[in-house]
C-alpha positions in Angstrom: 76.6 70.5 102.6 75.1 68.5 105.3 76.2 65.2 103.8 79.8 66.4 103.4 80.0 67.6 107.1 78.6 64.0 108.1 81.1 62.3 105.7 84.1 64.3 107.2 82.9 63.6 110.7 82.7 59.9 110.0 86.1 59.9 108.5 87.6 61.9 111.5 86.1 59.6 114.1 87.0 56.4 112.1 90.7 57.4 111.7 90.9 58.4 115.3 89.4 55.3 116.6 91.6 53.2 114.4 94.8 54.9 115.9 93.7 54.8 119.4 92.5 51.0 119.2 95.9 50.3 118.1 97.6 52.2 120.8 97.9 51.2 124.4 96.2 53.7 126.5 98.6 53.2 129.4 101.6 53.9 127.1 99.8 57.1 125.7 99.1 58.4 129.2 102.8 57.7 130.1 103.8 59.9 127.3 101.6 62.7 128.4 103.1 62.6 131.8 106.6 63.2 130.3 105.4 66.6 129.3 106.3 68.9 132.2 104.3 72.1 132.9 107.2 74.4 131.9 107.5 72.9 128.3 103.7 73.2 127.9 103.6 76.7 129.1 106.7 77.8 126.9 104.8 76.0 123.9 101.8 78.0 124.6 103.5 81.2 124.7 105.4 80.4 121.4 102.0 79.5 119.9 100.6 82.9 120.9 103.6 84.7 119.4 103.2 82.8 116.2 99.6 83.8 115.8 100.5 87.4 116.5 103.0 87.3 113.9 100.4 85.8 111.6 98.4 88.8 112.0 101.3 91.0 111.3 102.0 89.2 108.1 98.5 89.8 106.9 98.8 93.5 107.9 102.0 93.9 105.7 99.9 93.1 102.7 97.0 95.6 103.6 98.4 98.2 106.1 95.4 100.3 105.6 93.7 98.2 108.3 94.1 98.6 112.0 96.6 96.0 113.3 94.6 95.7 116.5 91.6 94.7 114.6 93.6 92.2 112.3 95.0 90.6 115.5 91.5 90.3 116.9 90.1 88.8 113.4 93.0 86.5 113.3 91.9 84.7 116.7 88.4 84.7 115.6 89.4 83.1 112.3 91.2 80.6 114.2 88.0 79.7 116.1 85.9 79.5 113.1 88.6 77.4 111.1 88.5 74.9 114.1 84.8 74.5 114.7 83.5 74.9 111.0 84.0 72.1 108.4 86.6 73.1 105.7 90.1 74.3 106.1 89.4 77.8 104.6 86.3 78.6 106.8 88.3 80.8 109.0 90.0 82.8 106.2 86.4 83.2 104.7 85.1 84.8 108.0 88.3 86.9 108.4 87.9 88.3 104.9 84.3 89.0 105.2 84.5 90.8 108.6 87.5 92.9 107.5 85.9 93.9 104.2 82.8 95.1 106.1 85.2 97.4 108.1 86.5 99.4 105.1 85.2 101.3 102.1 87.0 99.4 99.2 85.5 96.1 98.8 88.0 93.3 97.7 91.0 94.5 99.7 90.5 92.3 102.8 89.8 89.3 100.5 92.9 89.9 98.2 95.2 90.3 101.3 93.7 87.0 102.8 94.3 85.2 99.5 97.9 86.6 99.1 98.8 85.9 102.8 97.5 82.3 102.5 99.5 81.9 99.1 102.7 83.2 100.7 102.5 81.3 103.9 101.9 78.1 102.1 105.0 78.8 99.6 107.1 79.5 102.7 105.8 76.1 104.1 106.3 74.2 100.9 109.8 75.7 100.6 110.9 74.6 104.1 109.5 71.2 103.5 111.0 70.9 100.0 114.5 71.9 101.3 114.1 69.4 104.1 113.5 66.5 101.7 116.6 67.2 99.9 118.7 66.4 103.1 116.7 63.4 104.2 117.1 59.9 102.6 113.9 59.0 104.6 111.7 61.5 102.7 109.1 59.8 100.5 109.6 60.7 97.0 105.9 61.5 96.2 106.0 64.2 99.2 109.4 65.6 97.9 108.0 66.0 94.3 104.4 67.4 95.6 106.3 70.1 97.8 108.4 71.4 94.9 105.5 71.2 92.4 103.4 73.3 94.7 106.2 75.8 95.2 106.5 76.3 91.4 102.8 76.5 91.2 102.4 79.3 93.6 105.2 81.3 92.2 104.0 81.0 88.7 100.4 81.9 89.7 101.5 84.9 91.8 103.5 86.2 88.8 100.7 85.8 86.5 98.4 87.7 88.7 100.7 90.6 88.8 100.7 90.9 85.0 98.1 93.7 83.8 96.9 91.8 80.8 96.0 88.9 83.1 94.2 91.3 85.4 92.3 92.8 82.5 91.2 89.3 81.3 90.0 88.4 84.9 88.0 91.6 85.1 86.7 91.1 81.5 85.4 87.5 82.4 83.3 89.0 85.2 81.7 91.7 83.0 78.5 89.7 82.4 74.9 91.0 82.8 73.2 90.2 86.0 71.0 91.2 88.9 70.5 91.0 92.5 73.1 88.7 94.2 74.8 87.8 90.8 75.5 91.4 90.1 76.8 92.0 93.4 79.0 89.0 93.0 80.4 89.9 89.7 81.2 93.4 90.9 83.0 92.1 94.0 85.1 89.6 91.8 86.1 92.7 89.7 87.2 94.6 92.9 88.9 91.5 94.0 90.9 91.1 90.6 92.0 94.8 90.8 93.0 94.5 94.5 94.9 91.3 93.9 96.9 93.0 91.1 97.6 96.2 93.1 98.8 94.1 96.1 101.1 91.8 94.1 102.8 94.9 92.5 104.2 95.8 95.8 107.3 93.6 96.1 108.4 95.0 99.5 105.1 94.2 101.1 105.1 90.6 99.7 108.8 90.2 100.8 107.9 91.3 104.4 105.0 88.9 104.3 107.4 85.9 103.1 109.9 86.7 105.8 107.3 86.7 108.5 105.8 83.5 107.1 109.3 81.9 107.5 109.5 83.1 111.1 106.1 81.8 111.8 106.9 78.3 110.3 110.1 78.4 112.2 108.2 79.0 115.5 105.9 76.2 114.8 109.0 73.9 114.1 110.6 75.0 117.4 107.3 74.1 119.4 107.5 70.6 117.8 111.4 70.2 118.7 110.5 71.6 122.2 107.7 68.6 122.8 110.0 66.2 121.0 112.8 66.9 123.5 110.6 66.4 126.3 109.5 63.2 124.9 112.9 61.9 124.2 112.8 62.2 120.4 116.3 62.4 119.0 115.8 63.7 115.5 117.3 66.6 113.7 116.0 69.9 112.6 115.4 68.8 108.9 113.3 65.8 110.0 111.1 68.1 112.3 110.7 70.5 109.3 109.6 67.5 107.1 107.2 66.2 109.7 105.7 69.7 110.3 105.5 70.5 106.4 104.0 67.0 105.7 101.5 67.2 108.3 100.5 70.7 107.2 100.0 69.7 103.6 98.2 66.6 104.5 95.9 68.7 106.5 94.7 70.5 103.4 92.8 67.5 102.2 89.0 68.3 102.8 88.3 64.8 104.3 87.9 65.4 108.1 86.4 67.9 110.7 89.2 70.3 111.9 91.8 67.8 110.7 90.8 65.4 113.4 92.1 61.8 112.8 94.0 63.0 109.7 96.3 65.1 111.9 97.1 62.2 114.1 97.5 59.7 111.3 99.8 62.0 109.6 102.1 62.5 112.7 102.2 58.8 113.3 103.0 58.0 109.7 105.7 60.6 109.1 107.4 60.1 112.6 107.6 56.6 111.9 109.9 57.2 109.1 112.4 58.3 111.9 111.6 55.4 114.2 109.2 57.1 116.5 106.6 54.9 118.1 102.7 55.4 117.6 102.1 56.8 121.3 104.7 59.3 121.2 103.6 60.6 117.8 100.0 60.7 119.2 101.1 62.7 122.2 102.8 65.3 120.0 99.7 65.5 117.8 97.2 65.8 120.5 99.3 68.4 122.3 99.7 70.5 119.3 96.0 70.3 118.7 95.4 71.5 122.2 97.4 74.6 121.4 95.1 75.2 118.5 92.1 74.7 120.6 93.7 77.3 123.2 93.8 79.8 120.3 90.3 79.0 119.0 89.0 79.6 122.7 90.7 83.1 122.7 89.0 83.7 119.4 85.6 82.8 120.7 86.2 85.1 123.8 87.1 87.9 121.3 84.0 87.2 119.3 81.7 87.3 122.5 83.3 90.5 123.9 83.1 92.6 120.7 81.3 90.7 117.9 80.6 93.7 115.9 83.4 96.0 116.6 85.1 95.3 113.1 82.1 96.1 111.1 82.2 99.7 111.6 83.1 101.8 108.6 86.3 103.6 108.6 86.4 107.3 107.8 
């Protein structure tokens, strides 16, 4: 675990150092100076709206939870997802905390898995459609996006089949004691909760629509920043850049995506003739919004760190 963290930290620093060493500092500072306060504030407001919609999206899967608590845990998850190694750290914290606040174990974890899967499906779909409209799109990325779409749809469909649920439950019915027994019991509850949630198509559809809106807002933020920096590319190009960066960020080779994020923006925007310093300015600004959300999550954690762990009646 410690070696993995150190490896990711080294990769992040090496990638970031390599990019910055090849970018004139004066040119990078000039790009930042082109971002006026109005643009930055509007981008921040849109980011807040996107995170709130992310919480509502999760709540659509499991409305038995209080929306206010889900919103709070969404920001706390953003904090842990930023400061802890691994792209799913925030989701794990969110599922664990919300599970402790209700009586039926597995429901929060199931909602988190479904929410993440639906959000990724919407992202891959947006990126896949964009690749069909752009000759600049790399063939490898185009194929990967559509394969991921098909895999998520097939996986979700299988989990909704009762016989698959029964086999998953049967696979956890082994003898054990202590932590192993509790883990197996939790996996059984998770399998049942996943099956039950996936059999509610209206909730899944609402989650999917909100995921599309969430990603659309993120694309608008990119377009807003790009307009301020003089980037003249179309919405399909921005969809491809946003989806491509998000997919590459899933690779578990860096801490909080540092270095990998910047390299992804530089590489993908270069397909459309955008120079390195402009791409870095967008990447760092977008990461700054993430840090802002993480700061709000830290504040929520400090103010009421245990409020979500009380049992509901």
